Wavefront OBJ file of the C-alpha trace (Angstrom):
o trace
v 44.241 9.356 -36.904
v 40.759 10.607 -35.867
v 39.745 7.286 -35.415
v 42.525 6.071 -33.440
v 41.725 9.314 -31.173
v 38.056 9.106 -30.906
v 38.473 4.978 -29.747
v 41.339 6.149 -26.831
v 38.646 8.612 -25.945
v 36.021 6.233 -25.934
v 38.041 3.285 -24.072
v 39.139 6.431 -21.654
v 35.467 7.090 -20.739
v 34.013 3.469 -20.368
v 37.357 3.131 -18.059
v 35.926 5.893 -15.847
v 32.767 4.817 -15.883
v 34.083 1.449 -15.182
v 35.799 3.027 -12.332
v 32.466 5.357 -10.654
v 30.620 1.694 -10.918
v 33.527 0.019 -8.421
v 33.054 3.246 -6.432
v 29.566 3.081 -6.024
v 30.087 -0.106 -4.938
v 31.592 0.857 -1.458
v 33.894 3.354 -0.134
v 36.104 1.008 1.946
v 37.552 -2.769 0.910
v 35.248 -4.129 3.361
v 32.069 -2.797 2.067
v 32.899 -3.275 -1.316
v 33.506 -7.061 -0.210
v 30.105 -7.238 1.414
v 28.330 -5.518 -1.775
v 29.968 -8.127 -3.856
v 28.908 -11.219 -2.078
v 25.393 -10.225 -1.495
v 25.395 -9.416 -5.510
v 26.114 -12.715 -5.925
v 23.588 -15.611 -5.907
v 25.488 -18.239 -4.829
v 26.593 -16.191 -1.560
v 23.953 -13.734 -0.926
v 22.045 -14.336 2.246
v 19.038 -12.518 0.407
v 15.679 -13.279 -0.961
v 15.319 -14.149 -4.627
v 13.060 -10.964 -4.496
v 16.367 -8.828 -2.357
v 18.621 -10.339 -4.605
v 16.954 -9.351 -7.426
v 16.137 -5.424 -6.353
v 19.587 -5.187 -4.409
v 21.478 -2.225 -4.897
v 24.383 -2.240 -2.664
v 24.108 -2.320 1.387
v 23.334 0.862 3.539
v 26.260 2.047 5.725
v 27.192 4.271 8.103
v 29.775 7.077 7.465
v 33.206 5.686 7.912
v 34.452 7.609 11.421
v 38.091 6.427 11.934
v 36.089 7.051 15.856
v 35.076 3.753 15.427
v 38.474 1.811 14.919
v 39.845 1.504 18.732
v 42.727 0.435 20.340
v 41.711 -2.390 23.049
v 43.501 -4.086 25.507
v 42.487 -7.407 25.166
v 42.133 -9.861 28.839
v 42.444 -13.653 28.363
v 39.713 -15.983 30.140
v 41.225 -19.223 29.582
v 39.725 -21.192 32.182
v 35.982 -20.137 30.832
v 33.628 -23.157 30.655
v 32.224 -23.828 27.195
v 28.332 -23.093 26.827
v 25.552 -23.593 24.686
v 25.257 -20.042 22.700
v 21.434 -19.125 22.230
v 20.304 -18.752 18.576
v 17.533 -17.652 16.292
v 16.568 -21.070 16.118
v 16.926 -24.815 17.989
v 20.417 -24.756 16.708
v 22.734 -25.299 19.444
v 26.214 -23.628 18.642
v 28.625 -24.498 21.567
v 31.167 -21.447 22.591
v 34.158 -20.607 25.119
v 34.167 -16.894 25.963
v 37.849 -15.896 24.866
v 38.249 -13.429 26.776
v 36.977 -9.418 27.644
v 38.263 -6.350 25.107
v 38.411 -3.007 26.803
v 38.843 -0.058 24.763
v 37.428 4.138 25.372
v 35.177 5.379 22.639
v 34.270 9.675 23.271
v 36.813 9.321 26.164
v 34.079 6.947 27.909
v 35.533 3.400 28.633
v 34.003 -0.033 27.666
v 34.302 -3.553 27.444
v 33.188 -5.922 25.697
v 33.209 -10.331 25.731
v 34.369 -11.924 22.965
v 34.143 -15.993 21.713
v 35.399 -18.740 20.166
v 33.623 -21.248 18.540
v 34.581 -24.516 19.814
v 33.623 -26.554 16.661
v 34.926 -24.215 13.339
v 34.745 -24.894 10.491
v 38.450 -25.174 8.993
v 38.488 -21.971 7.452
v 37.201 -19.995 10.431
v 39.999 -21.916 13.090
v 41.772 -18.315 14.053
v 38.570 -16.668 13.942
v 37.232 -15.020 17.412
v 33.331 -13.412 17.436
v 32.737 -10.079 18.780
v 28.857 -9.718 19.155
v 27.375 -5.998 20.275
v 24.159 -4.472 21.190
v 23.974 -0.213 21.210
v 21.671 2.511 21.054
v 21.287 2.485 17.177
v 19.860 -1.307 17.272
v 15.809 -0.883 15.962
v 16.212 2.130 14.724
v 19.054 3.108 12.300
v 20.518 -0.501 12.777
v 19.787 -3.996 12.969
v 17.389 -4.524 16.321
v 19.528 -8.182 16.502
v 22.538 -6.739 17.079
v 25.638 -7.219 14.839
v 29.247 -8.586 14.487
v 32.940 -8.249 14.104
v 35.151 -10.646 13.107
v 38.784 -10.866 14.783
v 41.452 -13.105 14.291
v 43.972 -14.473 16.866
v 46.534 -13.197 14.567
v 45.033 -9.678 15.133
v 46.197 -9.916 18.747
v 49.448 -7.831 19.577
v 52.070 -9.591 21.717
v 51.596 -6.536 24.096
v 47.266 -8.225 23.911
v 45.956 -5.482 22.134
v 44.285 -5.569 19.221
v 42.882 -2.676 16.826
v 38.784 -3.516 16.851
v 36.554 -1.555 13.771
v 32.977 -1.016 14.192
v 33.508 0.569 10.561
v 33.135 -3.265 9.980
v 30.560 -4.335 12.072
v 27.565 -6.392 9.898
v 24.939 -7.874 10.213
v 23.496 -11.893 11.038
v 21.967 -12.999 8.175
v 19.173 -12.896 10.438
v 18.575 -9.813 9.425
v 17.951 -10.628 5.434
v 15.743 -13.634 5.703
v 13.917 -16.272 8.367
v 15.679 -19.229 6.575
v 19.036 -18.340 8.659
v 19.964 -19.735 11.951
v 21.837 -16.880 13.724
v 23.447 -16.838 17.725
v 21.708 -14.102 19.367
v 23.706 -11.353 21.068
v 24.546 -11.564 24.772
v 22.927 -9.062 26.705
v 26.194 -8.052 28.779
v 27.691 -7.047 25.880
v 25.430 -3.882 25.546
v 27.270 -0.789 24.778
v 25.416 2.476 26.457
v 26.078 4.224 23.092
v 25.303 4.879 19.589
v 27.662 3.059 17.495
v 26.951 5.036 14.416
v 29.441 2.802 11.983
v 29.207 -0.569 9.944
v 26.127 -2.132 8.363
v 22.832 -0.070 8.959
v 19.746 -1.951 9.100
v 18.325 -3.448 5.753
v 15.012 -2.295 4.763
v 14.808 -4.933 2.291
v 12.948 -5.234 -1.242
v 10.103 -2.594 -2.040
l 1 2 3 4 5 6 7 8 9 10 11 12 13 14 15 16 17 18 19 20 21 22 23 24 25 26 27 28 29 30 31 32 33 34 35 36 37 38 39 40 41 42 43 44 45 46 47 48 49 50 51 52 53 54 55 56 57 58 59 60 61 62 63 64 65 66 67 68 69 70 71 72 73 74 75 76 77 78 79 80 81 82 83 84 85 86 87 88 89 90 91 92 93 94 95 96 97 98 99 100 101 102 103 104 105 106 107 108 109 110 111 112 113 114 115 116 117 118 119 120 121 122 123 124 125 126 127 128 129 130 131 132 133 134 135 136 137 138 139 140 141 142 143 144 145 146 147 148 149 150 151 152 153 154 155 156 157 158 159 160 161 162 163 164 165 166 167 168 169 170 171 172 173 174 175 176 177 178 179 180 181 182 183 184 185 186 187 188 189 190 191 192 193 194 195 196 197 198 199 200 201 202 203
């Protein structure tokens, strides 16, 4: 009987330990998914050295004020254009619209884009790049991205934008990638202390 009790206690201890490990990987589903992807050698943008030393991405504390309800104004007649990247690669985008929102009682707007030739699994994705006053300090100098789905847009033209899900382009982790360059017009004159922080790299 004592052996059975001991085995149960050991199992409970190991279970709690494993739960602690899982919780240490992130405080939200987004953070856990990001860390799992970066830890997976088949998906990770990290260099071999970076992957070997990877302990988890750094995130700003989750803050509900950075989850905002935005109004989308469509721009269906906007022409397509060659979106600049960090290499000679050309990405063709169309301006899908403009999103208007408020943070700390101040109004902001960002252009949101749609890839003209997306892979099948990204057919419903919209691209929201932005710059802010944390760039080059606590966040990546080249700005960050947020994914939005067309299905997220309500019938009244509103959608939720969660800056807590802002992530870095792969160029922040390795120079072997080609990444879209965030337009200067998508600059927010404030500090967006949410989402993924600057990558410090392997020591």
